[in-house]
C-alpha positions in Angstrom: 188.1 115.9 104.4 185.2 118.3 104.2 182.4 118.1 106.8 178.8 118.1 105.5 176.9 121.3 105.7 174.0 121.1 108.2 170.9 123.2 107.7 169.6 124.6 110.9 166.0 125.4 111.4 164.7 128.0 113.7 161.5 127.2 115.4 159.5 130.2 116.5 156.5 129.4 118.7 153.9 132.0 119.0 150.7 131.8 121.0 147.6 133.8 119.9 144.3 134.1 121.6 141.2 133.8 119.4 139.3 137.1 119.2 135.8 135.7 119.2 135.2 133.2 122.0 132.5 131.2 123.6 131.5 131.6 127.2 129.5 129.9 129.9 129.4 126.3 131.0 130.4 123.3 128.8 133.1 125.4 127.0 136.6 123.9 126.5 139.8 125.3 125.0 141.6 123.7 122.1 145.1 124.4 120.8 145.6 124.7 117.1 149.0 124.5 115.5 150.0 125.9 112.2 153.5 125.6 110.7 154.9 127.9 108.1 158.1 127.1 106.2 160.1 130.1 105.2 162.6 128.7 102.6 164.7 131.8 101.9 165.6 132.0 105.6 165.6 128.3 106.2 163.2 128.7 109.1 160.0 127.2 110.2 157.5 129.2 112.1 154.9 127.5 114.2 151.9 129.4 115.4 149.8 128.1 118.3 146.3 129.5 118.6 144.1 128.8 121.6 140.4 128.7 120.7 137.3 127.9 122.6 135.0 125.1 121.5 132.0 123.3 122.9 133.1 120.4 125.1 132.3 116.9 123.7 128.6 116.2 123.8 127.5 119.9 123.7 126.2 121.9 120.8 126.9 125.6 120.1 124.0 128.0 120.0 125.2 131.6 119.5 128.2 132.2 121.7 127.3 129.5 124.3 127.1 125.7 124.5 123.8 125.1 126.2 122.4 122.1 124.2 123.3 118.6 125.1 123.7 116.0 122.3 122.2 112.6 122.6 123.2 110.0 120.0 119.7 108.5 120.0 116.4 110.4 120.2 114.8 110.8 123.6 111.2 109.5 122.9 109.2 110.9 125.8 111.7 113.3 127.4 114.6 115.7 126.6 118.3 115.3 126.2 119.5 116.7 129.6 123.2 115.8 129.5 125.3 114.2 126.7 123.7 110.8 126.0 121.3 111.1 129.0 117.6 111.5 128.6 115.5 113.2 131.3 112.1 111.4 131.1 108.7 113.1 131.3 106.6 112.0 134.3 105.3 108.4 133.8 108.1 107.4 131.4 111.4 105.6 132.1 114.2 103.8 130.3 117.4 105.0 128.7 115.5 106.6 125.8 112.3 107.3 127.9 110.5 104.9 125.6 108.8 102.9 128.4 105.9 103.9 130.4 102.9 102.8 132.4 99.5 102.6 130.7 96.9 104.2 133.0 93.2 103.4 132.4 
């Protein structure tokens, strides 16, 4: 009785660092994986690449992530942190859309 032939796969894991990266606060790292199949050698090569990205809720400007993202517009204020409006004096509310009328 013949035994079945088993194909063996060699997994090579390589880690690469991204050449251009972001710096400063609100920067996170992310791991990307790419797999390459090399048929004539019956091998699979997996490349892991660490890249820097803006953390969730922050927008990239140049090589930094300084700008917070708010899902709704801050009416009378600015987006200070992700989904957090910093209201101008005299205004309040989640979107800085409420204020006192002074006469």
